[in-house]
Every structure is written in structure tokens, then in C-alpha cells.
C-alpha positions in Angstrom: 0.2 -67.2 -27.8 2.8 -66.5 -25.1 3.2 -70.3 -24.7 5.0 -70.5 -28.1 8.7 -69.8 -28.1 9.4 -68.6 -31.7 13.2 -69.1 -31.5 12.6 -72.7 -30.3 9.9 -73.4 -33.0 12.2 -71.9 -35.7 15.0 -74.3 -34.8 12.4 -77.1 -34.7 11.4 -76.2 -38.3 15.0 -76.3 -39.5 15.6 -79.5 -37.5 12.6 -81.1 -39.2 14.0 -80.2 -42.6 17.3 -81.8 -41.8 15.8 -85.0 -40.4 13.3 -85.3 -43.3 16.0 -85.2 -45.9 18.1 -87.8 -44.0 15.1 -90.1 -43.8 14.4 -89.6 -47.5 18.1 -90.2 -48.4 18.1 -93.4 -46.1 15.0 -94.6 -47.8 16.4 -94.1 -51.3 20.0 -94.9 -50.6 21.7 -96.4 -53.6 25.3 -96.2 -52.6 27.8 -99.0 -52.1 29.0 -97.9 -48.6 27.2 -99.9 -46.0 28.9 -98.0 -43.3 27.4 -94.7 -44.6 24.1 -96.4 -45.0 24.2 -97.4 -41.4 25.3 -94.0 -40.2 22.5 -92.4 -42.3 19.8 -94.7 -40.8 21.0 -94.3 -37.2 21.2 -90.5 -37.6 17.7 -90.4 -39.1 16.3 -92.6 -36.4 17.9 -90.6 -33.6 16.7 -87.4 -35.2 13.1 -88.8 -35.2 13.4 -89.7 -31.5 14.8 -86.3 -30.7 11.9 -84.6 -32.4 9.4 -86.7 -30.3 11.3 -86.0 -27.2 11.3 -82.3 -28.0 7.5 -82.3 -28.5 6.9 -84.2 -25.2 9.3 -81.9 -23.3 7.6 -78.8 -24.7 4.2 -80.0 -23.7 5.5 -81.0 -20.2 7.4 -77.7 -19.5 5.0 -75.2 -21.2 1.4 -76.3 -22.0 -0.1 -79.4 -23.2 -1.6 -78.1 -26.5 1.6 -76.3 -27.8 3.2 -79.4 -29.3 0.3 -79.9 -31.6 0.6 -76.4 -33.0 4.4 -76.8 -33.2 4.1 -80.1 -35.1 1.8 -78.5 -37.7 4.2 -75.5 -38.1 7.0 -78.0 -38.5 5.2 -79.9 -41.2 4.5 -76.6 -43.0 8.1 -75.6 -42.8 9.3 -79.0 -44.1 7.1 -78.4 -47.2 8.9 -75.1 -47.6 12.2 -77.1 -47.4 11.5 -78.1 -51.0 12.5 -74.6 -52.0 15.8 -75.0 -50.1 16.3 -78.4 -51.9 16.1 -76.7 -55.2 18.9 -74.3 -54.3 21.3 -76.6 -52.4 20.1 -80.1 -53.4 18.9 -83.0 -51.4 22.2 -84.7 -51.1 23.7 -81.6 -49.5 20.8 -81.2 -47.1 21.1 -84.9 -46.0 25.0 -84.7 -45.6 24.8 -81.4 -43.7 22.1 -82.9 -41.4 24.8 -84.9 -39.6 25.8 -81.6 -38.0 22.7 -79.6 -38.6 20.1 -81.5 -36.8 22.1 -81.9 -33.5 23.0 -78.2 -33.6 19.3 -77.3 -34.1 18.2 -79.8 -31.4 20.5 -78.1 -28.9 19.0 -74.7 -29.6 15.4 -75.8 -29.8 15.7 -77.5 -26.4 17.6 -74.6 -25.0 14.9 -72.1 -26.1 12.0 -74.0 -24.4 10.5 -71.7 -21.8 10.5 -73.4 -18.4 7.6 -72.9 -16.0 4.0 -72.8 -16.9 2.5 -69.4 -18.0 
């Protein structure tokens, strides 16, 4: 399992929680601010594209099977995000995701090991 970079995967899991709650908030948006709704949708969409780019990049730079394992770990971590939601609330997770997921994305890409094992 040397192909798995645990710091990178940890940031991907946190990234996944942020993006999931932004997508959920965008889907169930009931506010009156169309500007915020647009920002929320754009951020959630860019987060989704960033997650896909990360998985492709990880597979390209490390080993082809690793993105599947990382994706499954990310889904499990997102399920654990429901516990975090109970503590801070879904609105707080969604709002903090505007800063949270880009920061996590920086670190998850930064910790991808380059060069095949």
C-alpha cells in the first residue's frame, strides 16, 4: 500500500465533505439571493471537477488502481461527515466550503507522490 499517500487521501476526504455539503445546499437552496445561489452552484461544480481531476492525476502519477481505493475511502468519509454536520450544521459546512475545499484541494494535490513506485 505504498502507493497510497495518507495525507493526500485525508485532505481528499475533507474536500469531499465540503463539496458534498455545497452540492446539497445548492440542490435545496431556498434563499432569495440569486447571486449567492449562482456562487454556490459554480463552487459546487468546480469542486466536482477538481475532485475528478485529482483522481485522474493520482492515477496518472502514482498507479492506475489507487483512485478507485481513494474514491471508496472518500465516500466512507463523506458518510462520517454526517457526524460533523450534527456538531456544526450543514449551513456552516456549506459556507465554510468556499474556503475549505480550495484549501484542501491545494494540499491533496501537493501530497500526491510523483513517480511510479
